VOVEX-592935 format. One record per residue: x, y, z of N, C-alpha, C in turn. Coordinates in steps of 0.2 Angstrom, whole numbers, padded with zeros to 4 digits, always signed. Layout:
! VOVEX-592935
XYZXYZXYZ/...
END
This chain:
! VOVEX-592935
+0098-0705-0367+0098-0706-0373+0095-0713-0374/+0091-0715-0378+0088-0723-0380+0095-0727-0382/+0093-0734-0381+0100-0738-0383+0101-0737-0390/+0096-0736-0394+0097-0736-0401+0101-0731-0404/+0102-0726-0398+0107-0719-0400+0113-0720-0398/+0116-0727-0398+0121-0728-0394+0127-0724-0398/+0132-0722-0396+0139-0719-0398+0146-0722-0396/+0150-0723-0401+0156-0726-0400+0160-0720-0397/+0161-0719-0391+0165-0713-0389+0172-0714-0390/+0174-0721-0390+0182-0722-0392+0184-0720-0400/+0178-0721-0404+0178-0719-0411+0178-0711-0412/+0174-0709-0408+0174-0701-0409+0180-0698-0407/+0183-0699-0402+0189-0698-0399+0195-0700-0403/+0195-0707-0408+0200-0708-0411+0205-0712-0407/+0203-0714-0400+0208-0718-0396+0206-0726-0395/+0210-0729-0393+0209-0736-0392+0205-0737-0386/+0202-0744-0385+0198-0744-0379+0203-0745-0373/+0209-0746-0373+0215-0746-0367+0218-0740-0367/+0216-0734-0370+0219-0728-0370+0219-0726-0362/+0225-0723-0360+0225-0720-0352+0221-0714-0352/+0220-0712-0347+0217-0705-0344+0221-0700-0348/+0227-0700-0347+0231-0694-0350+0231-0695-0357/+0231-0700-0360+0231-0700-0368+0224-0697-0369/+0218-0699-0366+0211-0696-0369+0212-0689-0367/+0214-0686-0361+0215-0679-0360+0219-0675-0366/+0224-0678-0368+0227-0675-0373+0225-0674-0381/+0221-0681-0382+0217-0681-0388+0211-0676-0389/+0207-0677-0383+0202-0671-0382+0204-0664-0383/+0209-0662-0379+0212-0655-0381+0214-0654-0388/+0217-0658-0390+0218-0658-0397+0212-0656-0403/+0208-0661-0402+0201-0660-0405+0198-0654-0404/+0196-0653-0397+0193-0648-0394+0196-0641-0399/+0202-0640-0399+0205-0634-0403+0204-0634-0410/+0204-0641-0413+0202-0641-0420+0196-0639-0422/+0191-0642-0418+0182-0641-0418+0181-0635-0415/+0184-0631-0411+0180-0625-0407+0177-0621-0412/+0171-0620-0411+0167-0614-0415+0170-0608-0417/+0175-0606-0412+0179-0599-0414+0184-0599-0418/+0186-0607-0419+0192-0609-0425+0188-0610-0431/+0181-0610-0431+0177-0613-0437+0171-0609-0437/+0171-0601-0437+0164-0597-0437+0160-0600-0442/+0154-0601-0441+0148-0603-0445+0148-0609-0447/+0154-0614-0445+0154-0621-0447+0149-0625-0443/+0144-0626-0444+0139-0630-0440+0140-0637-0439/+0144-0640-0444+0147-0647-0443+0152-0646-0438/+0156-0643-0438+0161-0642-0432+0159-0641-0427/+0153-0638-0425+0152-0636-0419+0148-0642-0416/+0144-0646-0421+0142-0653-0420+0147-0657-0418/+0152-0656-0421+0157-0662-0419+0161-0660-0413/+0161-0654-0411+0164-0651-0403+0159-0655-0399/+0153-0654-0400+0149-0656-0395+0149-0664-0393/+0150-0667-0399+0151-0676-0399+0158-0677-0395/+0164-0674-0397+0169-0675-0393+0169-0673-0386/+0164-0667-0384+0164-0666-0377+0161-0671-0374/+0155-0673-0376+0151-0679-0374+0154-0685-0373/+0159-0686-0377+0164-0692-0377+0168-0691-0371/+0171-0686-0371+0177-0685-0366+0173-0685-0358/+0167-0682-0359+0163-0682-0351+0164-0690-0348/+0162-0693-0354+0160-0701-0351+0166-0705-0350/+0172-0704-0355+0178-0708-0355+0183-0705-0349/+0182-0699-0347+0185-0695-0342+0184-0697-0335/+0179-0700-0334+0174-0702-0327+0176-0709-0327/+0180-0712-0322+0182-0719-0322+0175-0723-0321/+0171-0720-0317+0164-0724-0316+0160-0724-0321/+0160-0719-0325+0154-0720-0331+0159-0724-0336/+0165-0722-0338+0169-0728-0342+0169-0735-0342/+0170-0736-0334+0168-0745-0333+0162-0746-0335/+0156-0742-0334+0149-0745-0336+0148-0746-0343/+0151-0741-0346+0152-0740-0355+0155-0746-0357/+0160-0748-0353+0165-0753-0357+0160-0760-0356/+0157-0760-0350+0155-0767-0347+0148-0768-0351/+0143-0762-0351+0137-0763-0354+0135-0760-0361/+0140-0758-0365+0139-0755-0370+0134-0749-0371/+0130-0751-0377+0124-0747-0377+0118-0746-0371/+0119-0751-0367+0114-0751-0362+0117-0748-0355/+0124-0744-0355+0128-0743-0350+0123-0738-0346/+0118-0733-0349+0115-0729-0345+0110-0731-0342/+0107-0737-0342+0103-0741-0339+0104-0744-0332/+0111-0743-0331+0114-0747-0324+0114-0743-0319/+0112-0735-0319+0113-0732-0314+0114-0724-0316/+0116-0721-0312+0117-0713-0313+0123-0711-0319/+0121-0715-0325+0127-0714-0329+0125-0708-0335/+0120-0705-0334+0117-0699-0339+0123-0694-0338/+0125-0692-0345+0128-0686-0345+0126-0679-0341/+0129-0677-0338+0126-0670-0335+0124-0666-0339/+0118-0661-0338+0116-0656-0343+0123-0652-0344/+0124-0650-0350+0129-0645-0352+0135-0650-0355/+0133-0657-0358+0139-0660-0361+0137-0659-0368/+0135-0664-0372+0134-0666-0378+0128-0661-0381/+0123-0659-0377+0117-0655-0379+0118-0648-0376/+0125-0646-0373+0125-0639-0370+0126-0635-0375/+0122-0627-0374+0124-0622-0378+0131-0619-0375/+0136-0618-0379+0142-0616-0376+0142-0607-0378/+0143-0603-0373+0143-0596-0373+0150-0595-0374/+0154-0595-0380+0160-0594-0381+0163-0587-0380/+0158-0583-0381+0161-0575-0380+0163-0574-0373/+0162-0577-0369+0163-0575-0361+0169-0577-0360/+0173-0581-0363+0180-0583-0361+0186-0578-0365/+0191-0578-0360+0196-0574-0364+0201-0577-0368/+0201-0583-0369+0205-0587-0372+0204-0594-0373/+0206-0598-0378+0204-0604-0379+0205-0609-0374/+0212-0607-0371+0214-0611-0364+0209-0611-0358/+0208-0604-0357+0202-0603-0352+0196-0606-0353/+0194-0608-0359+0188-0610-0360+0189-0618-0359/+0195-0622-0361+0195-0629-0361+0196-0630-0355/+0200-0626-0350+0200-0627-0344+0194-0628-0340/+0191-0623-0342+0184-0623-0338+0180-0630-0339/+0180-0632-0346+0176-0636-0349+0179-0644-0345/+0186-0644-0345+0189-0650-0342+0186-0650-0334/+0186-0645-0332+0183-0645-0324+0177-0647-0323/+0172-0645-0328+0165-0647-0328+0165-0654-0328/+0170-0658-0332+0169-0665-0332+0172-0668-0328/+0174-0666-0321+0176-0669-0315+0183-0668-0313/+0186-0663-0315+0192-0660-0314+0192-0656-0308/+0197-0652-0307+0198-0647-0302+0193-0643-0302/+0191-0641-0308+0187-0635-0308+0189-0630-0314/+0195-0631-0317+0196-0630-0324+0202-0623-0325/+0198-0618-0323+0202-0612-0324+0206-0609-0318/+0209-0605-0318+0213-0601-0313+0210-0597-0309/+0212-0596-0302+0211-0591-0299+0211-0582-0302/+0207-0579-0300+0208-0571-0302+0215-0569-0298/+0218-0565-0303+0224-0562-0299+0231-0565-0303/+0229-0568-0309+0235-0571-0312+0238-0577-0308/+0235-0580-0306+0237-0586-0301+0236-0593-0307/+0243-0597-0306+0243-0602-0311+0243-0608-0306/+0237-0613-0308+0236-0619-0304+0239-0624-0306/+0243-0628-0301+0247-0633-0304+0244-0640-0300/+0247-0646-0301+0245-0651-0298+0251-0655-0295/+0251-0658-0290+0256-0660-0286+0257-0668-0287/+0263-0670-0289+0264-0676-0290+0268-0680-0284/+0270-0674-0278+0273-0676-0272+0269-0676-0267/+0272-0675-0261+0269-0673-0255+0268-0666-0255/+0263-0662-0250+0263-0655-0251+0269-0652-0249/+0273-0654-0245+0279-0651-0243+0286-0652-0247/+0284-0654-0254+0290-0656-0257+0292-0649-0261/+0298-0649-0263+0299-0642-0266+0300-0643-0274/+0298-0649-0276+0299-0649-0283+0293-0655-0285/+0292-0656-0293+0289-0661-0295+0282-0660-0296/+0281-0654-0298+0275-0649-0300+0275-0649-0308/+0269-0649-0311+0268-0650-0318+0262-0645-0320/+0262-0640-0324+0257-0636-0326+0251-0639-0326/+0245-0636-0324+0238-0640-0324+0236-0640-0331/+0238-0635-0335+0236-0634-0342+0239-0639-0347/+0244-0643-0344+0247-0647-0348+0243-0654-0347/+0238-0655-0342+0234-0661-0341+0238-0667-0341/+0243-0666-0336+0247-0672-0335+0246-0675-0328/+0241-0673-0325+0238-0674-0319+0238-0681-0317/+0241-0683-0312+0240-0690-0309+0234-0692-0306/+0229-0697-0308+0223-0698-0305+0222-0698-0298/+0228-0700-0295+0227-0701-0288+0229-0694-0283/+0230-0690-0288+0233-0682-0284+0227-0678-0284/+0225-0677-0278+0219-0671-0278+0221-0664-0275/+0228-0663-0273+0230-0657-0270+0232-0653-0276/+0232-0647-0274+0232-0641-0281+0237-0636-0278/+0240-0633-0282+0245-0627-0279+0243-0620-0284/+0245-0615-0281+0245-0610-0286+0248-0605-0282/+0250-0599-0287+0254-0593-0286+0251-0588-0282/+0251-0585-0277+0248-0579-0274+0252-0573-0274/+0250-0568-0278+0254-0563-0279+0253-0557-0273/+0257-0555-0269+0255-0549-0264+0261-0544-0266/+0258-0538-0262+0263-0532-0261+0267-0533-0255/+0272-0530-0253+0275-0530-0247+0271-0529-0241/+0266-0523-0243+0262-0521-0237+0257-0526-0236/+0254-0530-0241+0249-0535-0238+0253-0541-0235/+0258-0541-0237+0262-0548-0235+0264-0546-0227/+0266-0541-0226+0268-0538-0219+0262-0538-0215/+0257-0535-0216+0250-0534-0211+0246-0539-0212/+0246-0543-0217+0241-0548-0217+0236-0544-0222/+0231-0548-0225+0227-0547-0229+0221-0553-0230/+0215-0550-0233+0211-0556-0237+0210-0556-0244/+0210-0561-0246+0210-0561-0255+0205-0566-0257/+0201-0563-0261+0195-0566-0264+0197-0570-0270/+0197-0576-0271+0199-0580-0276+0193-0583-0280/+0194-0584-0287+0188-0587-0290+0191-0594-0292/+0189-0600-0291+0191-0608-0293+0186-0609-0299/+0189-0611-0304+0186-0613-0309+0180-0610-0312/+0181-0604-0312+0177-0598-0315+0170-0598-0312/+0169-0602-0307+0162-0602-0304+0162-0601-0295/+0167-0605-0292+0167-0604-0286+0171-0599-0282/+0169-0595-0278+0172-0589-0276+0174-0591-0267/+0180-0589-0266+0182-0591-0259+0186-0585-0257/+0186-0583-0250+0189-0579-0247+0195-0582-0243/+0201-0580-0244+0206-0583-0239+0209-0577-0235/+0212-0580-0229+0214-0574-0225+0221-0576-0225/+0226-0571-0227+0233-0571-0227+0235-0568-0220/+0239-0574-0216+0242-0571-0210+0247-0565-0211/+0248-0561-0206+0254-0556-0207+0260-0561-0206/+0266-0557-0210+0272-0560-0210+0273-0566-0215/+0269-0565-0220+0271-0571-0226+0277-0569-0230/+0281-0573-0232+0287-0571-0235+0286-0575-0241/+0291-0573-0247+0291-0578-0252+0293-0585-0252/+0288-0589-0255+0288-0596-0254+0283-0599-0248/+0282-0594-0244+0277-0596-0239+0271-0601-0242/+0269-0606-0239+0263-0610-0242+0258-0609-0237/+0252-0607-0239+0247-0606-0237+0241-0612-0238/+0238-0616-0233+0234-0622-0235+0227-0619-0235/+0223-0621-0240+0216-0620-0239+0213-0627-0239/+0210-0629-0234+0209-0636-0234+0201-0637-0239/+0202-0644-0242+0196-0644-0246+0194-0640-0252/+0199-0637-0255+0197-0632-0260+0203-0634-0266/+0204-0641-0266+0209-0644-0271+0205-0647-0277/+0207-0652-0280+0205-0656-0285+0201-0662-0282/+0195-0664-0286+0190-0669-0285+0193-0676-0287/+0194-0680-0283+0195-0687-0284+0190-0690-0288/+0192-0692-0295+0185-0695-0299+0182-0701-0296/+0186-0704-0292+0184-0711-0290+0181-0711-0283/+0184-0707-0278+0181-0706-0271+0177-0700-0270/+0177-0696-0275+0173-0689-0276+0176-0684-0269/+0181-0687-0266+0184-0683-0261+0189-0678-0264/+0189-0672-0260+0193-0665-0263+0199-0664-0258/+0205-0664-0263+0211-0661-0260+0211-0656-0257/+0218-0652-0256+0218-0645-0252+0221-0641-0258/+0221-0635-0256+0223-0629-0262+0229-0626-0257/+0235-0627-0260+0241-0623-0257+0243-0617-0261/+0243-0612-0258+0245-0604-0261+0252-0603-0260/+0256-0602-0265+0263-0601-0263+0263-0593-0265/+0267-0591-0259+0266-0582-0259+0273-0581-0263/+0270-0577-0268+0276-0572-0272+0275-0564-0271/+0281-0561-0269+0280-0554-0268+0281-0550-0274/+0278-0544-0275+0281-0539-0280+0286-0535-0278/+0290-0533-0282+0296-0529-0281+0295-0523-0276/+0300-0521-0273+0298-0515-0268+0304-0511-0269/+0304-0505-0269+0311-0500-0271+0315-0500-0265/+0313-0502-0258+0318-0503-0254+0319-0509-0250/+0317-0514-0251+0317-0520-0248+0316-0526-0253/+0320-0531-0251+0320-0538-0254+0323-0543-0250/+0320-0551-0250+0322-0555-0247+0328-0558-0250/+0333-0560-0246+0337-0566-0247+0337-0571-0243/+0334-0576-0245+0333-0582-0242+0327-0579-0237/+0329-0580-0230+0324-0579-0224+0325-0571-0222/+0331-0569-0225+0331-0561-0222+0329-0556-0226/+0326-0551-0222+0324-0544-0226+0331-0540-0227/+0332-0538-0233+0337-0534-0235+0335-0527-0237/+0340-0522-0235+0338-0516-0238+0346-0513-0240/+0346-0512-0246+0353-0509-0249+0352-0500-0247/+0357-0498-0244+0357-0492-0242+0364-0487-0246/+0362-0483-0249+0368-0480-0253+0370-0474-0249/+0377-0472-0248+0379-0468-0245+0384-0465-0249/+0387-0458-0248+0391-0455-0251+0400-0457-0249/+0404-0454-0253+0409-0457-0250+0413-0453-0245/+0410-0447-0243+0411-0442-0237+0409-0447-0232/+0404-0448-0233+0400-0451-0227+0402-0459-0225/+0406-0462-0230+0409-0469-0228+0416-0467-0226/+0420-0461-0227+0425-0460-0225+0426-0457-0217/+0421-0452-0217+0420-0448-0210+0416-0452-0205/+0411-0456-0208+0405-0458-0203+0399-0454-0204/+0393-0456-0202+0388-0451-0203+0382-0455-0198/+0376-0450-0198+0370-0453-0195+0365-0453-0201/+0362-0458-0203+0358-0459-0210+0351-0463-0207/+0346-0460-0210+0339-0462-0210+0338-0469-0213/+0336-0474-0211+0335-0481-0215+0328-0483-0214/+0326-0485-0219+0318-0487-0219+0318-0494-0217/+0313-0496-0212+0311-0502-0210+0303-0504-0210/+0302-0510-0210+0294-0511-0211+0289-0507-0207/+0291-0505-0201+0287-0500-0197+0290-0494-0196/+0293-0491-0201+0295-0484-0200+0303-0482-0201/+0305-0477-0201+0312-0475-0201+0316-0473-0196/+0321-0478-0196+0326-0477-0189+0333-0473-0191/+0336-0471-0186+0343-0467-0188+0348-0473-0187/+0352-0473-0191+0358-0478-0190+0365-0475-0190/+0369-0475-0186+0376-0474-0186+0380-0479-0191/+0383-0475-0195+0388-0476-0201+0394-0475-0199/+0398-0481-0196+0404-0481-0194+0409-0478-0199/+0415-0473-0198+0420-0471-0201+0422-0477-0204/+0425-0476-0211+0428-0481-0213+0426-0487-0217/+0419-0486-0217+0414-0493-0219+0416-0495-0226/+0416-0500-0227+0417-0503-0235+0410-0503-0239/+0410-0502-0246+0405-0504-0250+0402-0511-0249/+0397-0513-0247+0395-0520-0248+0395-0522-0241/+0399-0518-0237+0398-0521-0230+0390-0521-0226/+0388-0526-0221+0382-0526-0218+0381-0524-0212/+0375-0520-0210+0374-0519-0203+0368-0522-0202/+0367-0524-0196+0362-0528-0193+0357-0525-0189/+0352-0522-0190+0346-0519-0186+0342-0525-0183/+0344-0526-0176+0340-0532-0172+0333-0529-0171/+0329-0535-0172+0321-0534-0170+0318-0528-0176/+0320-0526-0180+0317-0520-0185+0315-0524-0191/+0315-0531-0192+0315-0534-0199+0307-0537-0198/+0306-0542-0201+0299-0546-0203+0297-0549-0197/+0289-0549-0197+0286-0553-0192+0288-0559-0191/+0288-0563-0186+0290-0570-0186+0284-0574-0185/+0284-0581-0186+0277-0584-0185+0276-0585-0178/+0280-0585-0173+0278-0586-0167+0280-0579-0162/+0278-0574-0166+0277-0566-0163+0285-0563-0163/+0285-0557-0163+0291-0553-0162+0293-0552-0170/+0299-0550-0170+0302-0548-0176+0308-0551-0177/+0310-0553-0184+0318-0554-0184+0322-0548-0186/+0328-0549-0188+0332-0543-0190+0331-0540-0196/+0334-0534-0198+0335-0531-0206+0341-0531-0206/+0344-0533-0212+0350-0532-0215+0351-0526-0218/+0356-0522-0218+0357-0516-0221+0363-0517-0226/+0363-0517-0231+0370-0517-0235+0372-0511-0238/+0377-0507-0236+0380-0501-0237+0382-0502-0246/+0380-0497-0249+0384-0496-0256+0386-0489-0256/+0392-0487-0258+0396-0482-0258+0394-0479-0265/+0391-0473-0266+0390-0470-0272+0394-0464-0273/+0395-0462-0279+0397-0455-0281+0392-0451-0285/+0393-0444-0285+0388-0440-0289+0390-0440-0296/+0385-0442-0300+0387-0441-0308+0380-0436-0311/+0383-0431-0314+0389-0428-0315+0391-0425-0310/+0397-0422-0309+0400-0419-0303+0399-0411-0304/+0397-0408-0300+0396-0400-0300+0404-0398-0301/+0405-0391-0302+0411-0389-0303+0414-0389-0295/+0411-0388-0290+0413-0387-0284+0417-0393-0282/+0411-0398-0283+0413-0405-0281+0419-0409-0286/+0420-0406-0292+0426-0408-0296+0432-0405-0293/+0432-0399-0291+0437-0395-0289+0439-0399-0282/+0435-0400-0277+0437-0405-0271+0439-0411-0272/+0436-0414-0277+0438-0422-0278+0446-0421-0281/+0447-0416-0285+0455-0416-0288+0459-0415-0282/+0457-0410-0277+0461-0408-0271+0462-0413-0268/+0456-0419-0266+0457-0424-0261+0462-0429-0265/+0462-0430-0272+0467-0435-0276+0474-0432-0275/+0474-0426-0276+0482-0423-0275+0485-0425-0269/+0480-0425-0262+0483-0425-0257+0482-0433-0253/+0480-0437-0258+0479-0444-0255+0484-0447-0253/+0485-0451-0247+0491-0454-0246+0488-0461-0245/+0482-0463-0246+0479-0471-0245+0480-0474-0251/+0483-0479-0253+0483-0483-0259+0478-0489-0259/+0472-0490-0260+0468-0496-0259+0470-0502-0263/+0475-0500-0267+0476-0506-0272+0485-0508-0271/+0488-0507-0265+0494-0508-0263+0496-0516-0261/+0490-0519-0261+0491-0527-0259+0491-0531-0266/+0488-0528-0271+0488-0532-0278+0495-0532-0281/+0496-0538-0284+0502-0539-0287+0502-0545-0293/+0505-0543-0298+0505-0548-0303+0508-0554-0302/+0506-0560-0305+0509-0567-0305+0517-0566-0306/
END
C-alpha cells in the first residue's frame, strides 16, 4: 500500500509500542472474538474492523516486519519484503467452513507465522514445549497463546486402540488445516510413548527454521487389558469354588488365549505372571503379562446355589477373621 495509507497498527490493536509478543497475541484474540463477523452478522463495520486488526496482528506478530515498521514508520514496506501476505487485511474469510471460533482463530494465527494454527484430525490437542522434549512437565495449551518465542517443538496427543498400538499402524494427520502428513506408529507403543516427527513442529519467526512434533500415545480403554506403569495387566474373575479347589482357566493375551493353572487356595487380588506373553518390547521379544485374580460370587444365587452355600456355611471350619482383634 502507498505510504499515504499508513496505518497505526499499535493504535488499531490498542497496545503500546513496547507490548510483548504475548500481550499482542492476547489482545488480538480478544478483539478477534469481539469483531468476528459471526458474532456480528450483517455488520460491515465489524467485518472491516476485523480485517484491520488481522492486518495489524500479522505485522506486529512477525519480529522482522515489526522491526521495520518501528524503524521506518509509513515507509516500512519500501525496505524489503514487508508486504502483508495475500489474505491479511484484504482477505475474504470463509467463516462457514470452521467448526468453532477457536478453530478459526487458531488457523488464522497459524497463517501469520505460527505453527499452523489448528489441531490434527482425530481430537489431538497441540501444545508447545517450554522445556526440552524429554521433560515430563512444562507444557501449556497452544490455544492459550502463551508460547515462548524461542520454542519451536510442539506436542500432541495421539489416541490409539490397543490393537493399533500392539501391531503398529499408520495415521494420517492434518496440521493447521492444510498440511497432511502420514506417520508410522511402530508396534508396541505404550501409554506415554513419545513419537518424534522431525521438522513438523512450529516455525521460528526469526530463523524460519521448524521444530519437531512429538506425538504422545494415549490408548482407548479395553475390556480385558490395561497398563499399570510399564506392565500389561489383565484382571481375571474366578468363582469361589475355583479359588478353593484350583482350576484350569482360559486367559486372554495380546496374541490369543492361553490356559492358566489356578492354584488351590488363591486369594483375591493375588497376581500371576505369564512370562513372555505380554507387550512387544522395543528391542524385540515380549514382556510379561500380569494376571490379577478377582474372586466373584454369582448374584443372584439360584436355588441350588443358595442351598449349597448354606450347607457350606454350616460345615465351614475355617475362620478368615480369626486374626482380627480390637484395640
